[in-house]
C-alpha positions in Angstrom: -26.3 17.2 -10.8 -26.4 13.8 -9.2 -24.5 10.7 -9.8 -27.2 8.0 -9.7 -26.5 4.5 -8.9 -28.5 1.3 -10.1 -27.6 -1.9 -8.9 -28.8 -5.1 -10.3 -28.1 -9.0 -9.1 -27.1 -12.1 -11.4 -26.0 -15.5 -10.4 -22.8 -16.5 -11.9 -23.8 -19.6 -13.6 -21.2 -18.6 -16.5 -20.0 -15.2 -15.7 -18.3 -13.3 -18.5 -16.7 -10.0 -17.3 -16.7 -7.1 -19.6 -13.5 -5.4 -18.7 -12.9 -1.9 -19.9 -11.0 -1.4 -23.1 -8.0 0.5 -22.8 -9.2 3.5 -20.1 -6.0 5.2 -19.9 -6.2 5.7 -23.8 -9.7 7.4 -23.2 -8.0 10.1 -21.1 -6.5 13.0 -23.2 -2.9 12.8 -22.2 -0.5 16.0 -23.3 3.4 15.1 -23.2 5.2 18.3 -22.6 8.4 18.4 -24.8 10.4 21.3 -23.6 13.0 22.5 -26.3 14.2 25.0 -23.9 15.2 22.6 -21.6 16.9 20.4 -23.7 18.8 23.4 -25.4 19.7 25.4 -22.6 20.4 22.6 -19.5 21.2 19.4 -21.6 22.2 20.4 -25.3 23.3 17.3 -27.2 21.5 14.9 -24.7 18.3 12.8 -25.2 15.4 14.7 -23.8 13.5 12.9 -21.1 10.2 13.1 -23.1 12.0 10.7 -25.6 11.3 7.7 -23.2 7.8 8.9 -23.0 7.1 8.6 -26.6 8.5 5.1 -26.6 6.4 3.9 -23.8 3.2 5.5 -25.6 4.0 3.9 -28.9 4.5 0.3 -27.6 1.5 0.5 -25.5 -0.7 2.3 -28.2 -1.8 5.1 -26.0 -2.8 8.1 -28.0 -1.1 11.3 -26.8 -0.3 14.9 -28.0 3.0 16.7 -27.8 2.8 20.2 -26.0 5.5 22.5 -26.9 6.9 25.4 -25.0 5.0 27.7 -27.1 1.7 25.8 -26.5 2.4 26.3 -22.8 2.9 29.9 -23.1 -0.3 30.5 -25.5 -2.4 28.3 -23.1 -3.1 26.0 -26.1 -4.2 23.2 -23.6 -8.1 23.0 -24.3 -7.9 19.4 -25.7 -6.0 17.6 -23.2 -6.9 16.3 -19.7 -3.6 15.8 -18.2 -0.1 17.2 -18.7 3.3 15.1 -18.2 6.2 17.1 -17.4 9.4 15.1 -17.6 12.0 17.0 -15.8 10.8 20.1 -17.5 13.5 22.6 -16.0 13.0 25.8 -17.8 9.8 27.7 -17.4 8.5 31.2 -17.3 6.0 33.0 -15.5 3.4 33.0 -18.1 3.7 29.3 -18.7 3.3 28.8 -14.9 0.3 30.9 -14.7 -1.2 28.8 -17.6 -0.3 25.8 -15.6 -2.3 27.1 -12.7 -5.2 28.0 -14.6 -4.9 24.3 -16.3 -5.5 23.0 -12.6 -8.0 25.5 -11.9 -10.0 23.4 -14.5 -9.6 20.8 -12.2 -7.4 19.0 -14.6 -4.2 16.8 -13.9 -0.4 17.3 -13.7 2.0 14.5 -13.6 5.6 16.0 -13.1 8.7 13.8 -13.0 12.2 15.2 -11.6 12.6 18.9 -11.6 10.2 21.3 -12.5 10.8 25.3 -13.3 14.3 25.1 -11.7 15.6 27.7 -14.3 14.2 30.7 -16.0 14.4 31.3 -20.0 17.9 32.7 -19.8 19.2 29.5 -18.0 19.4 31.1 -14.7 18.6 29.3 -11.7 15.8 30.2 -9.5 16.4 30.7 -5.5 13.0 28.6 -5.3 11.7 26.4 -8.3 8.3 26.5 -9.4 7.8 22.9 -8.0 7.6 24.6 -4.4 5.0 27.2 -5.8 3.0 24.7 -7.3 3.0 21.9 -5.0 3.8 23.3 -1.6 7.0 21.1 -1.1 10.5 21.3 -2.7 12.8 18.7 -4.0 16.2 17.2 -2.4 18.8 15.1 -3.9 19.0 11.4 -2.6 22.6 10.6 -2.2 23.5 7.2 -1.8 26.8 5.3 -1.7 25.7 3.4 -4.7 27.0 4.6 -8.1 24.7 2.6 -10.1 21.1 2.2 -8.5 19.0 2.6 -5.4 15.5 1.1 -4.7 12.4 2.7 -4.2 9.3 1.1 -3.0 5.7 1.6 -4.4 2.3 0.6 -3.2 -0.4 0.9 -0.8 -4.3 1.3 -0.2 -5.0 4.2 -2.5 -6.6 4.8 -5.9 -3.0 5.4 -7.6 -1.3 2.1 -6.0 -4.4 -0.1 -5.2 -3.4 -3.0 -7.4 0.2 -2.8 -6.5 1.4 -5.0 -3.4 2.7 -2.7 -0.6 6.5 -2.5 -0.5 6.9 -3.6 -4.1 10.4 -2.3 -5.0 11.7 -0.5 -8.1 15.3 -0.4 -9.3 16.2 3.2 -10.2 19.3 4.5 -11.6 21.3 6.8 -9.3 22.6 8.8 -12.4 21.1 11.5 -12.5 20.6 11.6 -8.6 16.8 10.7 -8.0 15.0 13.4 -6.0 12.6 13.2 -2.5 10.2 15.4 -1.2 11.7 18.0 1.1 9.9 20.6 3.6 6.3 20.0 2.5 4.0 22.7 3.8 0.8 21.1 2.5 -0.6 17.6 3.2 1.1 15.1 0.9 0.2 11.6 0.1 3.2 9.4 -0.3 3.3 6.5 -2.5 6.7 4.9 -1.3 9.9 5.4 -0.2 13.6 4.8 -0.8 15.3 2.1 0.7 18.6 3.8 1.7 19.9 1.1 3.8 18.2 -1.9 1.9 15.9 -2.2 4.8 12.7 -0.3 5.9 14.1 0.0 9.4 15.8 3.4 10.0 17.3 4.9 12.7 15.9 7.8 14.9 18.0 10.1 13.0 17.5 8.7 9.7 14.9 10.5 8.1 12.5 8.8 5.6 12.6 10.1 2.0 9.8 10.0 -0.3 10.3 10.1 -4.3 6.6 9.3 -5.2 3.9 12.0 -3.8 0.4 13.0 -5.1 -1.7 15.8 -3.7 -5.6 16.5 -3.9 -5.7 20.0 -4.4 -8.7 22.4 -4.1 -8.4 22.7 -7.9 -6.9 20.0 -9.7 -4.6 17.0 -8.7 -0.8 16.5 -9.0 1.3 13.4 -9.1 5.0 13.9 -8.6 8.1 11.4 -9.0 11.7 12.1 -7.9 12.9 9.9 -11.1 12.1 9.9 -14.4 10.8 6.9 -16.6 14.1 6.5 -18.2 15.7 6.0 -14.9 13.9 2.7 -14.4 16.5 -0.3 -14.9 14.6 -3.3 -13.5 13.3 -6.3 -15.2 9.9 -7.1 -16.9 8.2 -7.7 -13.8 9.1 -4.3 -12.1 8.2 -2.8 -15.6 4.8 -4.3 -15.6 4.2 -2.9 -12.0 5.2 0.4 -13.0 3.0 0.2 -16.2 -0.1 -0.5 -13.8 1.2 2.8 -11.8 1.1 4.8 -14.9 -2.5 3.8 -16.1 -3.9 4.6 -12.6 -2.1 7.9 -12.5 -3.7 8.5 -16.1 -7.0 7.8 -14.8 -6.9 9.7 -11.6 -5.4 12.6 -13.1 -8.1 12.2 -16.2 -11.6 11.5 -16.4 -12.1 7.8 -15.4 -13.1 6.7 -11.8 -10.8 3.9 -10.1 -12.8 1.4 -7.9 -11.2 -1.1 -5.7 -11.7 -3.3 -2.5 -10.4 -1.6 0.3 -7.3 -3.3 1.7 -9.0 -4.4 4.9 -12.7 -5.0 5.9 -15.3 -1.9 6.1 -12.8 1.3 6.2 -9.9 -0.1 8.1 -6.6 1.4 6.9 -4.1 -1.2 8.4 -4.1 -4.3 10.3 -2.7 -4.4 14.0 -1.8 -7.7 15.6 -0.3 -8.2 19.3 2.0 -11.2 19.3 4.3 -12.9 21.8 7.1 -15.5 21.6 6.5 -17.9 24.6 8.8 -19.9 26.7 6.3 -21.7 29.2 8.8 -22.5 31.8 9.0 -18.7 32.6 5.2 -18.1 32.2 3.0 -17.4 35.0 -0.3 -18.1 33.0 -2.8 -16.7 35.4 -1.1 -13.4 35.8 -0.5 -13.2 32.0 -4.2 -14.1 31.6 -5.1 -11.2 33.8 -2.9 -8.6 31.8 -4.1 -9.7 28.6 -8.0 -9.1 29.7 -7.1 -5.7 31.1 -5.7 -4.7 27.9 -8.7 -6.2 26.3 -6.9 -7.9 23.1 -6.4 -11.4 21.8 -2.8 -12.6 21.7 -1.1 -14.3 18.8 1.5 -16.7 20.5 4.6 -18.4 19.0 6.3 -21.6 20.8 8.9 -23.7 19.6 7.7 -27.3 18.9 9.8 -28.8 21.6 8.5 -26.5 24.5 4.7 -27.0 23.0 5.2 -30.6 23.1 6.4 -30.4 26.8 3.9 -27.8 28.0 0.7 -28.9 26.5 -1.4 -27.5 29.8 0.2 -24.2 29.0 -0.6 -24.4 25.3 -4.1 -25.3 25.9 -4.5 -22.2 28.3 -3.0 -19.9 25.7 -5.6 -21.2 23.2 -8.0 -19.5 25.3 -6.3 -16.4 25.3 -5.8 -16.0 21.6 -4.1 -18.2 19.0 -1.3 -20.4 19.3 1.2 -21.3 16.6 4.8 -22.5 16.3 8.4 -21.3 15.2 10.2 -22.6 12.1 14.2 -22.2 11.9 14.9 -23.5 8.4 18.5 -23.8 9.5 17.9 -26.6 11.7 15.8 -28.3 8.9 18.9 -28.4 6.5 20.0 -31.7 7.2 16.5 -33.3 7.2 15.0 -35.5 4.6 11.7 -34.5 3.0 10.0 -37.4 4.4 11.3 -36.0 8.2 10.3 -32.5 7.3 6.8 -34.0 6.5 6.4 -36.0 9.5 7.5 -33.0 11.7 5.2 -30.5 10.0 2.3 -33.0 10.4 2.8 -33.7 14.0 3.0 -29.7 14.8 -0.1 -29.3 13.0 -1.8 -32.0 14.8 -0.7 -30.7 18.4 -2.0 -27.1 17.6 -5.4 -28.6 16.5 -5.5 -30.5 19.6 -5.3 -27.5 21.7 -6.9 -24.5 19.7 -10.0 -24.3 17.8 -8.8 -21.3 15.8 -9.6 -21.1 11.9 -5.8 -20.9 10.5 -2.5 -21.8 11.9 1.0 -20.5 10.9 4.7 -20.6 11.4 7.1 -17.7 12.4 10.1 -18.1 10.2 13.8 -17.4 11.4 16.6 -17.4 8.9 16.4 -16.7 5.0 13.5 -16.8 2.9 12.1 -20.2 2.8 12.7 -22.3 0.0 10.0 -23.0 -2.4 10.3 -26.7 -1.5 9.7 -26.0 2.0 7.0 -23.7 1.3 5.1 -26.3 -0.5 5.6 -28.8 2.4 4.4 -26.3 4.8 1.1 -25.8 2.7 0.4 -29.6 2.4 0.9 -30.3 6.1 -2.3 -27.9 6.8 -0.6 -24.6 7.7 -1.9 -21.5 6.2 0.7 -18.7 6.3 4.1 -18.1 7.5 5.1 -14.9 9.3 8.4 -13.1 8.9 10.1 -10.0 9.4 11.3 -10.2 5.8 13.2 -7.2 4.2 10.2 -6.3 1.8 8.5 -5.4 5.1 4.6 -5.4 4.3 1.6 -7.6 3.9 1.6 -8.7 0.5 -2.2 -9.7 -0.2 -3.4 -11.4 -3.2 -0.5 -12.4 -5.0 2.3 -13.2 -2.2 1.2 -16.9 -1.8 2.7 -20.0 -2.7 0.1 -22.6 -3.7 -2.5 -20.9 -1.3 0.1 -20.4 1.4 0.3 -16.6 2.7 3.5 -14.9 3.6 3.0 -12.2 6.2 5.7 -9.6 6.7 5.6 -6.6 9.2 6.8 -3.2 8.3 7.5 -1.7 11.9 10.5 -2.3 13.8 11.1 -4.7 16.5 10.3 -4.0 20.3 14.3 -4.6 21.4 15.2 -1.8 18.8 13.6 0.9 20.5 11.6 0.3 23.7 14.1 -1.5 25.7 16.7 1.1 25.0 17.6 3.0 28.2 16.7 6.2 26.3 13.1 5.2 25.5 12.7 3.2 28.5 13.0 6.2 30.4 10.8 8.2 28.3 7.6 6.6 27.4 6.3 9.6 25.5 9.4 9.5 23.1 9.0 5.6 22.7 5.4 5.8 22.0 6.4 8.8 19.2 8.6 6.4 17.5 6.1 3.6 17.2 2.9 5.8 16.5 5.4 7.4 13.5 5.8 3.4 12.5 2.2 2.8 12.4 1.2 5.9 10.3 4.1 4.9 7.6 2.2 1.3 7.8 -1.3 2.8 7.5 0.0 4.6 4.4 1.1 1.4 2.8 -2.5 -0.4 4.3 0.1 -2.7 5.7 0.5 -5.1 9.0 1.5 -3.5 12.1 2.8 -6.2 14.7 3.6 -5.2 18.4 5.6 -8.0 20.1 5.5 -6.4 23.7 3.6 -9.3 25.1 6.9 -11.6 25.1 8.1 -13.0 28.4 5.8 -10.6 30.3 4.5 -12.2 33.7 2.8 -9.1 34.8 2.4 -6.0 32.9 -0.7 -4.3 35.0 0.9 -1.0 36.1 4.1 -1.3 34.8 5.8 0.6 32.1 4.9 -2.3 29.4 1.1 -2.0 29.9 1.1 2.0 30.0 2.9 1.9 26.6 0.5 -0.5 25.1 -2.6 0.4 26.5 -1.8 4.0 25.1 -0.6 2.8 21.6 -3.6 0.6 21.5 -5.8 3.7 22.0 -3.9 5.4 19.4 -4.5 2.7 16.8 -8.0 2.4 17.4 -8.2 6.0 16.9 -6.6 5.9 13.5 -8.1 3.4 11.5 -6.5 0.1 12.9 -8.1 -3.3 12.8 -6.8 -4.7 15.9 -7.1 -8.5 15.1 -5.6 -11.8 15.1 -3.7 -13.7 12.2 -6.5 -16.2 11.5 -8.9 -13.2 10.8 -6.2 -11.5 8.4 -6.1 -14.9 6.5 -9.8 -15.2 6.3 -10.3 -11.6 5.1 -7.5 -12.2 2.4 -9.1 -15.3 1.0 -12.3 -13.4 0.6 -10.8 -10.3 -0.7 -8.7 -12.1 -3.4 -11.9 -13.7 -4.8 -13.6 -10.3 -5.0 -13.5 -9.0 -8.7 -14.0 -5.6 -9.9 -14.3 -3.9 -13.3 -15.2 -0.8 -14.5 -16.3 0.2 -18.1 -16.4 3.9 -19.2 -19.7 4.1 -21.6 -19.7 8.0 -22.3 -18.3 11.1 -20.7 -20.7 10.8 -17.7 -21.7 7.2 -17.5 -19.7 4.1 -16.0 -20.7 0.4 -15.2 -19.2 -1.1 -12.0 -19.4 -4.8 -11.8 -18.6 -6.5 -8.1 -18.6 -10.2 -8.1 -17.7 -13.1 -5.2 -16.0 -15.8 -6.8 -15.6 -17.4 -3.5 -17.0 -20.5 -2.4 -18.2 -18.6 0.8 -20.4 -15.6 1.4 -18.2 -12.4 1.5 -19.0 -9.9 4.5 -18.3 -6.4 5.1 -16.8 -5.5 1.4 -15.8 -1.9 1.4 -15.5 -0.9 -2.3 -13.7 2.6 -2.6 -14.6 4.6 -6.0 -12.3 7.5 -6.6 -14.0 10.0 -8.9 -12.3 12.5 -11.1 -12.2 16.2 -9.6 -14.6 17.5 -12.3 -17.4 15.5 -10.9 -16.6 15.6 -7.3 -19.9 17.5 -6.6 -22.0 14.6 -7.9 -23.7 12.3 -5.1 -23.7 8.8 -4.9 -27.3 6.8 -4.3 -27.9 3.4 -4.1 -31.6 3.2 -3.4 -31.2 0.3 -1.1 -31.1 0.1 2.8 -28.8 -2.8 3.1 -25.7 -0.6 1.7 -24.1 2.4 3.2 -22.6 5.2 1.3 -20.0 7.8 2.5 -17.9 10.3 0.9 -14.4 11.5 1.9 -14.3 15.4 0.7 -10.5 15.3 1.2 -9.7 12.3 -1.0 -12.9 12.5 -3.4 -13.6 9.1 -2.7 -16.9 7.4 -2.2 -17.0 4.4 0.2 -19.7 1.7 -0.8 -20.3 -0.8 2.0 -21.8 -4.1 0.8 -22.7 -6.2 4.2 -22.7 -9.3 2.3 -22.3 -10.5 -1.2 -23.0 -14.4 -1.6 -20.8 -17.0 -3.2 -21.1 -16.7 -7.1 -23.0 -13.6 -7.1 -22.3 -10.4 -8.8 -23.8 -6.8 -8.6 -23.7 -4.2 -11.2 -23.4 -0.4 -10.3 -24.5 2.3 -13.1 -22.9 5.6 -12.1 -24.2 8.2 -14.4 -24.9 12.0 -14.1 -28.4 13.8 -15.1 
């Protein structure tokens, strides 16, 4: 059986997108209502499934109640996925039928505990969660008696339309759960912010409360908290609603298609930066070091030093990109006109020494006010770069009147590498940063290295050894080593690419990809995540211009489009025969 793809082109004189009707409603959803759990574990308390029934009714999504008896009798033929909201009481027959359900390449969505007790109310030494998923759940203890934050987002089918690092407010009662002791590969979809910040000490383990598993037979999504524990506002609930609909499709029968976060098949972006004080810089030795490392630098200077050392500024412009720092504290006493004049003079200076496509400001201090963001954009800057606590690159939506806000997720150089412990042990320091990158990659985020700061000569030094080793690791593990201008150029392209998918029948879908930008788009990589039940099908384009690859582990097709002209669209028909 093959999945055939027919691609047709039309120019968008007046393109009308045909968005799918509620795709999630086309997945046959079974909601498990466990009377045994309610009566044995929490008598007199609301059932965790109550919140789900309210959610389905409010969103007009069809579902079927699955009882304890249905699970025991294996009466599950007419559902594609099962939702288990904190179902703590299960027996061996029920677990066996759930495993058979997965063997049919169907999906399981577990929230909270799973099979912790038997029918007699006795706690098992090992819960059924470990038997089914290959990991255990541990309670996440926090100083807060009210709530804690869990992030969500990243470059995957389940979170493709959610900005990396998006925060959800979760009730701390009952205590949320995190993945513990996994013995199988687990895809993490976010993490708890135990300290209010992504940056952790070496000893503090990262705790994940959202995960997915692509098993040989079937798929599983697990959350360490229930739907009823979400206590955020409407914006957070809208984000979680997008996530749930992705879950229904991924566990069900509908493909999910999206533009890869970065060009081609890159999994994260990596940028090498330096905060430069020209009076301490030996430009010749610095140039030799950068050339040997074979990277383009991304340099930030204060406006005062940049204006005084224009020759150094011009030399740096040949080695990479030159930008300025902005300390909003120092602008509090300025009038709007003074700020506008400063920004215009600053952008004029940068453009006089560099031919780069985008210019930015490195922001220190608090979050920049909306008024100042507007002034920054009006003056000609394209982005601001900050170490903000949301700690991710937020593509597409994180703009203010077209001004991009870029943040980084990994820790600062001073935090790890310059400590005596790591300075004397390069392998230990490298392990910390490689682990940081792996987390950034999971979010499809921005990895920023600031080891070039104030280094006059790094050839043969421990800094060079470290950077060279880390650069090789990044290149081997899906990093796009680039510059801020290239990042901005890609994000401008990506936000104008539109994708819609329509399910026509059980084995036929239409996928439409369009470029709404005024410029041609290059190197677009479309990811098509397919249900396991059609994982044996093949994708054929019939065109030499397009390349197709299949990731067996993730059940994803990668369709690479070398170029899509401005206002052009293509339609991809996916069907089996």
